[in-house]
N, C-alpha and C positions, 0 to 999 in steps of 0.2 A: 578592310576590317586589320586592326591592330595586332601585331607580331611581337614575339618575345625579342625579338631582333632590335624591336623601338623601345625597348624599355630599359636601354643600358645594362645588360646585367653581364657579366663577367662571362667571357667566351666558353670557358671552362664549364659554368654553371649552362650556358646556351646547350653546349656538346650533350651533356647528362639530358636536357630536356628532348633532345631529337632521340636519342638514345629509348626514353618513357613513351614516344610514339605520340606527344603532345604536340598540334600545330600552332594553336592560338590562344591566347592567356582568356581566363574566362572574368567579367566585368570587374568580381571583387580584386582578381588577380591586377589588372589593366589597371586600375583605377588604386591601388595601394601601392604597389610597387615604385613607381618616381618618386611618391613622396618620399617612401622609406629611405631610396637610396640617398636620397638630401638630404638625410638626417632628423626629418620629422617625426615627431610620437604617430600614432596613426589609430584611429578609431575602427574600423571596422566592422558592419551589421551586416550580413548575408543569409541566405539562406542557406540551412546546408546542404551539404552533397557539392557545391560549388565553389569546394579549391580554397579554402582558408588557410588550410595546413601551406600549402604552396604559396601563397603568397607573403605567409613570415621569411618560411625556410629562405628561400632563392633570394632575397634581397642578403637576408644574416649571412649567408654563406659568401655573395659580391662585396659584402662590407669586410668582411673577417678574413679574406683571401690574405692579406697582409696581417704580418705578427705573428707571435709567439707565444703561447699560453706558458705559465709559471706553473708549477708545482704547487696542489689545491687552491688554484686562483682561477677560475673558469671566467672565460671571457665573453659568454653571454649566456643569459638564463632562459629556459623555458619552463615554466608553470602550466602543469594540467593536472585537473578534479580527480581523472581515474588513471589506473594503472596501463588499463588496453590502452585508451589515447596517446597516455606516452608514447607507446611501446610504437604506437603508431605514427610520430612528430619523428622518433629516432629515426623509422623505414622511409621517411620520407626524406628525413637529411641524408641517410646512405644512399639515396638514388642521388640525387642534386649535388653532393659532395663528392661522389663518385672517381671525379679529374684532380680533386684537391688535397690536399695534406691537412687538413682540418681533420681531426678525431674530437670524438664526441665519447660524455657520459651519461648512462639511465642509470636513476635514484629510485626505485620504487622500491614497495613491502614486500617480501615474499623471496625475495632474492637477499644473497647473506652479505653481510655487510662487508666482510673480508673483500671479494671480488670487488665491490664497489669501492673501499678503500685503493685498491692498489693502481685503479683507472685514476681515481681523482691526484694520489701522489706521482703521477706521471705528468698530468699537467694535461685537461680537456679543453678546448677550444668553445665547446657548446654541451652546456651542462643542460639535459633535459631532467625533471621530475615532479615528483608528486606532493605536496607541502611538508606536509609530515617527515616522510624520511629525509626530503632536503633538512629540517630543522634537526633532527636525530642527527648528521652526520655532523650539523655544525656545533651541534652542542657538547659533541664530543671532540669538538676542536682538531677536525679534518678537513673544513671547510673553512674559506677565507671569501667575502665576497667584496670584497673592496674593490676589484678589477671588472667588474662588470660591466660593458659597454651598450649593452644592448638584451633588453628586459623582455621577455612577451609572455602573456597571460592570455592561455587561450580558453575559451569556454568560461568568457570571464565572467557572465551573467551568474553561470551556475557556480564560478567560486567564491563568487560574492555570496550569493544568495543563500548556497549550503553551509555556513557558519562561518566560514575560511576566513573570513575578515580579517579578526584577529591575528592570526598566521599571515596573509597578503600583507594585514601593516608592516608585522614584523619585519619581514623579507623585504618588503621595498625601503625599511630603516636602513638595511646592510650593507643595502648597494648606495653605490656613491648617487650623488643629486645629479650628476651632468646624465647621468645613462639617458640613451634612447627609450621609449615605452612603447609596445604595441601591446593592444587589445582588439582582439578579435571573437567573435560571437555571433550566434545567428538570432538572438531574443537581446535586449536591452529596457530591460524596465524603466521607466522615469525615477525611483526610487534608485537602483542602482546605477544609473547614469551619472545621478551628482555623487553618489562616490568616486565612479571613476574620474573626476575632474579632480581629486583630490591629488591623483597619480600620474596625469599626465599636464604635458604643457602643452598648451594654443594645438591640439590636435589636428590632424587632417582628419575628418570626419567623410569617412565612404561606405555610403548605405547605397545597395546597387538595390536594394527592395525593401520597402516596408517591414520594421520588424516583426517578427512572431509572421510568417506570411506561407503560406506553403506551396510547393511547385505545383504549376499547373498540370505536368507530365503525370502524375500519380492520380490514380480513381479512388474515389475516396469514398468505404461507406459503414454504416453502421446497422445491427441488429439489436432492434430492442426487444429483450426475453426477461422473460419472468419462468420462476421455475412453477412447477405444479406444487413444492412443500418445498419450506424451508432449508430440511434435512437433505431433501433431493436435489438440492439445487446445484451446486459445486460438482456434482457425475452428470446431472444434465446441460451443465454449462460447456463440461469436457466435451460431452458427445456433439453439441451444436458446433465447437471449433473444429473438429474430424470432419461432420458436414463439410460445412465451407469451405474447408482444405479439396475435400471430395468434388465439390461445384464444379472448385478452378476447375480440375482436370489437369490435364497435359502443362497448361499456361503456370502452375502452380510449380515451377521448377525447384524453388526454394523457399525460407523463410526465415524469418525471425520473429517468435511470440514473445510478445512485453508481457510482465504482472506484474503487479505494484509490490506483493511481498513477496519475500525469500521464500517460504515455505510454500509458495503456490507453484513458486518456480520449478522446486523438484517435485510435486505433486502430477502437474502439468506433461512435465517432463515423464515420469514413470508411465503413465497412462496412455503416452502415444507410442512408445514404446511398448506396451501391451498389447496397442491394438497396431502392432507392423509400422509404424510410421518411423522415420527414423531420425531418431532426436536427442537434446543433450542438454544439462541446465549451464547457466554461467551465473556467477553473479559473486557477490564480495566474499561471505564466508566460504570459498572452497580455496582450494592451495592453488598458490599464483600459478604454478608449471600446470596445473592442471586446467585453471582458463587458459593458460599459453595455448597448450594442446587442443584446448577443445577450441577456439577459437582459429586455431590456424586450419586444423581439419574442416570445421565451414567455408573457410575462406578456398580451399583445394577441391573442393566439390566431395569429400569425401562423406559428411555429413550434411543431410538433408534439412533440419529443421532445428533449429537454436532458441533452447527455451530463453528468454534471457530478463534479468533486472533493469531497473535506468542504467544500471552499471555499463551496460553496452548500447542505450541510447545515443550517450554524446560524441559526436565525432568519429567513430568509428565508422571507416572507410572500406565496405567489404564487395567488391566488385559483383554487379550482377544478381543482385537480390532482388526476386521478382515479387514477392510479398511481404507484408510484413503483417500479422493479427496482434491489433490490442487485444490481449484476452480479459482486461479490466482499463476503462476508464481509466488515465492517467489521474493522480488527485491533486497534480499543478496543470495549467493547461499549456505550458511552456514545453512541459517533456513528450504533448505530442506533435507538436512541429518536430522535436529531435529524433523521434521514435518512426514517425513517416519517413525522417528525409536520411534512412538505410537503406529505403529503395528509392528507382528514379535517377541517381546519381547520373554522373557527368552525361546531362543531357537525355538519358534513356528513360522508356517508358516505365511505371510502375503500380503497382496495387496495394491497397492497405486497409483492411477492414477492420472493424470495431465492435463489440461486445458490449449492451447496458444495460444491466441489471435496473429497478427501480431505485436501489438505493445512491447507484451512478449519476441518475439522470439532472443530479444539479453539476457535479465537474461536466458532464457534457452540455451542458448550455454555457460554461465556463470558457470551453473551449470554442465554441462556434463564436462566442462575443469573441477572443481575440483574433482569430482568424477570419474573422468578420463575413465566414459563409456557412451555410446554414449545409451541415453534412449529408449527405443523399440519403433516405431511409430501405432499408434492406431487406425483403421477404424471407423467413425463415425456411432454410433451406430441408428440414425435418419438420417443417408444417407444424409447430410448438407452442406457437404464438397465441392460435387461435382459442386452441386447446385449454392453454392456460388463463386464457381470459375469460372463457366460460364455465372454468371452473368453482372461480370463486362466487359467482353468483348463483352458482347451483347449490353449493355446500351450504350457505344463507339459513332458505326455506326449511333445511331437511332437521336446523335445531328445533323451531320451537314447535315440531313434528305430534313427540310424544306429549304436548301440554294440552290435549284433547279439542284444540283451535278455541280454546274459553277466551282469553286474553293475551292474544297474540301480538298486541301492542306493546306489552310490557317488556320489561330487560330481562336479560334471561336470567340473572341471578338471582329474580323476584321470582319469577318463575319456579326454579329450581327449588328453592327452599318452600315455598306450598306443596309441591308435589311430593317431597320429602314426609310433609305432616300427614298428607291425604290419608293413607294408611291406617292412623291413629282415630281422627276426627271421624272418618265412615268406617271403622269398625261397630258393630253392634255390641250392643252391652254386656249382653247373652255371653259371646265369646270370651269378653274381658272375664268375665268371677267365671267360666267355664275354667277359664286357662288359670288364674291366680286367685283363689276363693279368700284366703288368707289375708290377700292384701285389700280384698273388697270387705271383708266382715274389721277390719280392725280403721274401717275410713271414719268410723263414728268416734272411736275409741279415744282418737288425736283429739274430736273435739267436747268430748265429756269434761275431760280435766281441764277444758280453759272455763269452765263456767264456775267451779269452786275457785280456781285460782281469782278470778276479776270480782267477787265473794265472795271471800270465807264465811261472813257472819251466815247466811244460809245452806252454807253444806250440811252440817248436820241434819237439820228439816229436812233437805231433799234426798238426803242419805237412805233412813229406813225405806220411803217406799220403793227406792231402785232395789235395794237389797234383802229386802224382807225381812227391816229391825235387825240385821247381821255387824251395824255399824261401832267400831267400839276405837278408844282409845283417841290419840291426838287429831286434828284436821289431814296432818301428813298421811297416819297412817288409815285414815277414810279413805284419803284419795288412792292411796297404796291399792288399797284393797277393792274399792270400786273399778279401779282400771281393769286387774286382773279377772274381778268377777263378770264386767261387763265384756272383757271380751272373749272370755270364753263360756260364757251361757251359763243355765242354772245346773249344767252337769261338771260344772268345778270342784277339782276335791276340796275336805275340811281344809286340807291344810295348807293351799292355798289363799283359801279366804282368811284364815287365821291371820292375826295382825301382829306385829313383829314383836311385841311385847310376849301374847301368847306362846309363841314359838321359843321365846326364849325361856319363860317359863316352864315350857313343857320339856 
């Protein structure tokens, strides 16, 4: 078995390793450290939780043990996608460089520029930063990268896949061409790997496991869930999450619950606290001091559950996480590997559970295709799957029930329109006459004037027969008189039957 003493590390680094309690290197460490000490570029691919951070911090400290940094000119640079991962790399550096005089600076958002400027002005050997904050310092004229000898891109696929490509290319352009470059990640898609080929020169490729594989020591399962109604799905899904936690009993000492959206992180955390479960949210919209405090409480064990977005999925080394719950199936299949990698670290066992609603089944297929394994299905601990499945078919026959069973095969919309017209067509005519006598009496009136309009020559001949010889004046007057007389019957007053000319003369 390989030992750390066989890797030609600096004696002060070996002494610090002994203090941490590690006895032998992991496969990624044993494969990456020797070529790194030889000055070669490294492309490291390994499962999350296998010690990739130590695989580049240990040789970096050993190679930087000689020399001194100048003001605003760091000697090495580590780029990380998130603030939490950058802070974790800083902790690893402190642990392995405790017996050396090397200095570091952490450049992340949410922290005062003034404090970071003071550290850079003194000169640092290792600069650990997120791309955005690093470029902010550079544009302000507070940073010079022409003396960088070692450059590390941690979680390389995520850095390139999240839209950091322009920033990464710019940062690489600011560093010397002769630099030594390390790329480390748990996943490395082929299209991303082609981009890395432009940054690395004849790298030593260390792939201790197939890219995007999950640890065998992690028990995985998924619950297929369908809400009883769309507006109740969120509430029922949160109840299912609590049921999964309760079903694990004492085995669930702590856990990280991952949600796809930040708003769901807050809602789930609030719901868990309401039901007596100690939980707190962590996502990118929270203040950095709040995020740091929450993460520290979870590491110390004072906080049992951490509800997080994918900001906490990448590279965070939280010891002894017993469970990971995927409240949502991740939109990107690679994120599943990183999420469940928060448990089962350093050879320990872990449990990963996931809830999948019908609209996420396509994402679940992508995950299973990536890990090349079918995730075992788990029965709903609340027994909600069976009722939900039977509710939909039972509701279907209830819709045509009011249709008297006449045409059940017709579409719903056509049946409704006929049912609305039924009361009018089926009602007796006598009821209509009684309810609206004026309307019925006036129906022939609307038809009578049409005859003289179509045949104006016949109007004078027909007029005396219908009105008893009272037709006078022009055709217009006759039509006006006829309409009124016919509509009111024989009892019409004389002044109404009079023509317009007669009323004017009178």
